[in-house]
N, C-alpha and C positions, 0 to 999 in steps of 0.2 A: 637345520633347514632355515633359510632366511625368511623372517616373517614379513607379510605385507606392510608397506608404509613405514618400514624400520627406520628409513632416513627421516621421515617426517617426526618420528618419535624423538628424535634427537633435535631436529631443526626447530621445531614449533616452540618448545620451552625456551631454547636458547635465544631466538629471535624476539620472543615475547619479553625476556628478561632484558635484552639489550635495548629494545625499544624504550622500556620504562626508564632504563639507565640513561639513555641519550635525550629523552624528552626534557623541555624545560622545567625547571622545579616550580611545581604549584606553590600559589601563595599560601602561606601558613605551615608548609612542609619543609622540614630541615633537609639539607643535602644528605645527611646520614640516614634520614627517614626513607628518602627516595632509594637510596641505595639497598636498604634492607627491603624495601618492597619489590626491587627488581630481584633479589635473591629469592624472595617468597614466590614470585612468579615462576622462576626457574624450578625451585623445588616441587611446587604443586604440579608442574608440567611433567617432570620426571617421574614423580610419584604416580600421577594420574595415568600416563602413558606406559608405566612399567618399563621405561627405558633402562634403567640399572635395577640391581637388587636393591629393595628398600633401605637396608642399612647403609649401603654405598651412597645412595642419594642423600641420605642425612648428613653423611660425612662431607659430601660435595658441598652441601649447603652451608655447613660450618666453615669450610675454607673459603668458600665465596664471600661470606661475611668479612673474613679477614682480608682476602685479597682486594676486595672493592672498599676497604676501609669503611664499612659499615659500622664496624665495631673497632675499638682503639688497639686491641690486642687478641692475641690467641686466648687468653684467659677469659675474656668476655665471650669469645665464639663458642668456647666449651662450657659456659655458665650452666646450661642445662643439665650437663653431666653431674653437677653438684646438687640438683634439685632433688628433694626428699621423694618426690613422686616417682622418679625413675627407679628408686630402690624399693618403694612399695611395689612396683610391677614385678621386680625380681623376687621378691618374698611370695607374691600371689602366683607367680609362674612355679615356683618350687613347690608350692602347696599343691598345684594341679598335677606335678610330675609325681609327687608322693602319693596322691590318691590313685594314680594309675599304677605306679610301681608296687604298692602295697597289695592290689588285688581288689581294692574297694570299688574302683571304676568298673571292673569286670562284673562284680557282683551286683552292683547297681543296674548295669547294662543288662544282665541276664533277667533281673526283675522286670525291667521296661519292655523287653521283648515278650517275656511270659504274659504280662498283663495286657499287651497289645494284641496278643494271639495272632501275630503275623500280619496285622493290618497297619499299612503305613501311616494312614490318617491318625490311628491312635497314638503313635509317638508323638506326632505333632500336637495333638490335642492335650495329651498328658503333660508336655512341657508347658504349654500355655496355662493350664491349670495349676501347675506346681509353682510357677513364677511368683505369686502373690505371697505364698507361704515361705519360700526361698528368700525373698525379698525381706521379709520380717526377721528371718534368722541370720542372712548374711546381706546387710544393706548395701554393701559395696558390688556394683556391677561387675567390676573387673575381677573380684574374687569369686563370684558366682560363675562367670564365665570361665575362668582359669580351672575350675572343677568340672563343669558340665561339658566343657568341649572334649575333655578326656573321656568322660562317661559315654557320650553320643558317638565319638569316634570308635570307641570299643564296641558299642551297639552296632554300627555300620560294619564293622569287621565281622562280627559274630553272625549278623544277618545278611552278610554278603551283599551290602549296598555299596556299589563302587564310587570312588571320589567323584565328586561333581555331579552325582545323580540328582534328579530334581528333588527328591526327599531330602538328601543331604544339604543341597543348597538351601531350601526352605528352612530347615531346623537351624542352619548356621546363620542365617539372616534373622531368625527370632533371637538367637543368642546376641547378634550384632545390635540389633536395633530395639525390639521389644523389651528384652532383658534390660538394656541400658536405660530405657525411658521409664520403666517401672520404678527404678531407684529414686528418680527425681520427685516422685509423689511424697517421699518421706524426707524430713528435714535432716535427718541422720543418714541419707542414703548416698553420701559420697561428697566429693569435691564440689559439683555443681550446685547443689542446693545449699551447702554451707557458705560457699563464697557469695552466692546471689543473695541469700538472707543477710549476711554482714553488710553488703553494699546497700541494700535496700532500707535496712534499719531493723530493730528488734521485731522479730515475728516468732510468735511461740509455735512449737511442734504442732499443735492442734490446728492453729490458724493456717499454717503453711499447707497441712494436708486438706483442709477444707478448701482453700483457694485453688491448690493445684490438682487435686484428685479428678474433677470434672474434665478440664482440658487434656490432662494426660490419659485419662481412661479412654477418652475420645481417640486420641492419637494412637494409643495401643491398639484399640479395637480395629481403627482403619488400616493400621500397619499389618495386624494378623491377617485381616480379610484380604488385603492386597497380595500379601505373600502367598496365601492359599490360592487366590485366582491366578496368580503368575505361574505356580508349579502344580496346579491341580491334577495334571495328567499323571504326576508321580504319586499321588495318593491312592490310586486304584491298584498299584502294585503290591504283591505280597512280599513280606520280609521274612526270610527264613527264621525260623526259631529253633536254634540249635539244642539238641538233648543235653540236659546237665546231670551231673551226678548229684545224689541225695545231698541237700543242703547241709553244710557243715558250719559249726561256730566260727566266729571271727578269730582269726589267727592274731598272734602277739603283734605282729607287724601292723595288722589292720587296726587293732585296738590302739596302738600307739599313734597311728595316723589320724585316726577319728578323734582321740583326745587332744592331740596338738591342734587340730583344725578347730575343734569346738572350743579350745581356749582362746585362739585368736578371735574367733567369732565373738566370744563373750566380751573380750576387751573392746572390740569394734562397737558393739552394742551398749556399752556402758562408758563411752567416750565422754559423756556429759558429767560423769563422776570424776574421772581421773584426768580428762583434758589432754590425753596424749594424742600426738599426730597418728593418723592411720598407718604411717610408715613404721612406727615403733612395734606394734603387734605383728606386722607382717615380718619385720626382721627377726623378732623373737621367734616366730614360727620357723624361720628359715634356719636360724641357729640349732633349734631342737631337731629339725629334720636331719641336720648334717652332724649332730653330736654323736659321738661313739656310744654304743649301748642303747641309748634312747632313741637315736635317729633311725631313719628307714633307707638312707642312700649314702653312698660315699661321695667325697668332692669329686672324683673323676667322673661319677654318674651324673652329678649335678652340671658339670662342665659340658657334658655330652648332650644332656637332654633338655636343658632349659633353653627356650627360644632367644638366643642373644640379639637376633635381629630386632625383637620388640624393644629391647633396652636401647639400641643405638637410634632407632627411629624416634622413639618417645623423647629421648634425651636431646637429640638434635632439634626436634620440633619444639621443645622448651627453650632451647638456645634461641631459635627464632623469634618465639613469643616474647622472650625477655628483650632482645634486640628491638622489636617493634615497639615495645614499651618505653625502653630508655631513649629511643631516638624521637619519640613523640609521634610516630607514624601511625600507630593504633589510635590514639586520641584523634589524629587529623582524619583518619578514616571514619571513625565513629561520628565525629562532628560533622563531616561533610555529607556522609550519607544518611545516617539516622537524623541529622539535623534537618534534612529537607522536609521533615514532617512540619516544621514550622510554617512553610508556605501554605499548607493546607489547614492551618489552625482553626479555621472557621467551621469546619466538619469534623466533629469527634470520631465519626466512623473512618473518615479519610486518614485522619491521624493514626488511628490504630492499623489500618491497611498499610501505610507507608511505613510504620515501625516494623510490622512483620516481615515485609518484602525487603526493606533495607537491611535489617538484621541478618537475613538469610544470605544476603550478598556480602555483608561485612564478614560473616562467618567462614566464607570461602577463602578469604585472605588471612584469617588469623587461626593457625592451626590449633592452639591451645585454648580450651575452653575458659580457663581462668583468665588468660589475657583478653579474650573476647568480652566476658562479663564485666572485668575492671574498666574497661574503656566505654561500653556502650550503656550499661545501667545508669551512670551519673548523667550521660548525655539524654538519655530517654526520660529519666525523671525531671530534668529541666525543661524538656519538650512538653511534657505533661502539665506541669505548672504553667508554663506559658499558654497552653491551649485550654487551661481550665478543667483538665483531666486530673483524677487521682494519680499523683506521681508513683505511688506504690503499684498501681495497675501497669503503668507504663514499664516499670521495672520488670514486673513479672512477664510482661508480653515479650520483651526482647531476650529474657531468659528462655521462655518456651521456643521461641523462634530459633534461637541459637542452638539449643540442646536438641531439637527435633530434626535438624538436618546434619547430614554426615556425607562429606564429598569424597573423602579419601581416608585410608586406614590410619594414617598418622594423626587424625584428629581426635582419636579416642584410644586409651589403653585397651580397653575391653575389645575393641574392634581389631587392634593390631594381634590379640591372641587369637581371634577367630581367623583373620585373614592368613596367618601363618600355617593353618591347617591344610591350604591348598584347594579347598572347596569353592572359593570365590575369587574372582580376579578383581583388581583395583577398579 
């Protein structure tokens, strides 16, 4: 059946892109940068309106970069497919599939349902209470999401919670937002804190935790409360607790899955010692999961069960981010929008307010958090120096603002994992 406004879902992104392309090139922005921005507007519109499957939109964006000459060749258009982060995601997705296939996800799901005693609210509360511990054990939000999304999907199936039900939406939103925010409290919590700390200057693990714990705990509390209030009618429902046979010891497959997962987690936790990129432990786990005798799945099972749409969307968004950076468009955006804080430099509170609002606007147009941080933090720190504010404070302000907003799934690897389950629309 034809959905309402289907024509507008095509027309609005296309017209917006053409309008940016046809407008006079602003001062300080290169022609290539203007073309990249027009492709960004097209991609955001197609992703946001769900006009095409997300992976197809990603490839449309890559082709648009080449056809508009925003990038010099197809090699630059596909640059995101050579980025390590895209392969980190593949490793994490494989980890999640292995947990589901081995039976560990079902085992944990039975435990969650039994502890909740059929109360929907208990599932939600247990997830919130478990996140701090899980964050310490698995700092990467994408890794936690890749595992937990299978666990809770299994719990929904066992408890007969239909897809898209209020409880399912609430829990998936926690995995999408609260789970992601909890990682940034730790300096070792993933790409966002590592990149931000590197750009701001030398910040110790303890100092980062002290500076970021208060604003992030406030954000997490507000998000958890808002999600509860939005879907509170779903928390009064009873979830079926299926009878289960007598608990049996972990099978050989479950043991192998647990050991490989723990090994990857240990390597992520000790990155300060070996200085490996997070992608290396993820790929090591991927190899072991697919290895004969040691592994838990065949190559064919891997091909069929790993969500390839996540890879294509993330890689294409990385291509867009790299094109923004190469063309100077991201620096122009950051300088123009965040730099407006200079006009209110007489009031420190106004500077902070403008930095927060402007960063949220810039984040809309820069899909990749690394690209956002690389362009906004230097500008914000220079604004802080000019305004007589601590530049470190200004750098942290734009980090928080950019990390706290999420407009469409392509902006976060962990969000893509949640989106693919089908409980939430774009």
